[in-house]
C-alpha positions in Angstrom: 26.6 47.6 -26.4 25.7 44.7 -26.8 27.0 41.0 -25.9 28.1 38.8 -28.7 27.1 34.8 -27.5 28.1 32.0 -29.7 25.4 29.1 -29.5 26.3 25.7 -27.8 24.8 23.7 -30.9 26.7 25.8 -34.0 30.2 25.6 -31.5 29.4 22.0 -30.8 28.0 21.2 -34.5 31.4 19.5 -35.5 31.9 17.6 -32.2 33.3 14.1 -33.4 30.7 12.4 -31.5 28.3 14.1 -33.4 29.3 12.7 -37.2 28.2 9.2 -37.6 29.9 6.0 -36.7 31.2 4.0 -39.5 28.4 1.1 -37.9 26.0 3.7 -39.1 27.6 4.5 -43.2 27.9 1.2 -43.9 23.9 0.1 -42.9 23.3 3.7 -45.4 25.2 1.9 -47.8 23.8 -0.8 -47.3 20.4 0.8 -47.8 21.3 2.8 -50.9 19.9 0.6 -53.5 16.3 0.9 -51.4 16.4 4.1 -51.4 17.0 4.7 -54.9 14.3 2.8 -55.4 12.0 4.0 -53.3 12.5 7.7 -54.8 12.1 6.3 -58.4 9.1 5.2 -57.4 8.2 8.2 -55.3 9.0 9.9 -58.5 6.4 7.9 -60.8 3.5 8.6 -58.3 4.3 12.4 -58.5 4.0 12.9 -62.3 0.8 11.3 -61.9 -0.6 13.6 -59.3 -1.6 15.9 -62.2 -2.8 14.4 -64.6 -4.5 11.1 -65.3 -3.3 7.9 -65.2 -1.7 6.5 -68.7 -1.1 3.1 -69.6 2.4 3.7 -70.3 1.9 5.7 -66.4 0.6 2.5 -64.7 3.9 0.6 -66.4 5.8 2.8 -64.4 4.5 2.5 -61.4 4.3 -0.9 -61.5 8.2 -1.6 -62.3 9.2 1.0 -59.7 7.2 -1.5 -57.2 8.5 -4.0 -58.0 12.2 -2.5 -58.0 11.5 -1.5 -54.3 10.3 -5.0 -53.3 13.3 -6.6 -55.3 16.1 -4.2 -53.0 14.0 -4.7 -49.6 14.3 -8.5 -50.7 17.9 -8.4 -51.1 19.3 -6.3 -48.3 16.6 -8.5 -46.3 18.4 -11.8 -47.6 22.0 -10.2 -47.5 21.2 -8.9 -43.4 20.0 -12.5 -43.0 22.6 -14.1 -44.4 25.4 -11.9 -42.6 23.4 -12.6 -38.9 23.0 -16.1 -40.0 26.9 -17.0 -41.0 27.8 -14.4 -37.3 29.3 -11.9 -39.2 27.0 -9.4 -37.6 26.8 -10.6 -33.8 
């Protein structure tokens, strides 16, 4: 007869301490535009892996890079404003 033993990770996988905190979820939400822009850039780069880069591809990649930089700038400005106002402290 074989014994059935539970795996500790499976038993504790839904423990409250393993869930993200409200602060972590807020940070993810704040970074969502940057993540979306980086995914768009990655998609544009992946499209050019198996074929020569056309002028349209170059423009798409350039626009995607600008969106990433803009999203990162907005995130940095937002976090600088929050820390300067003392709300984040």
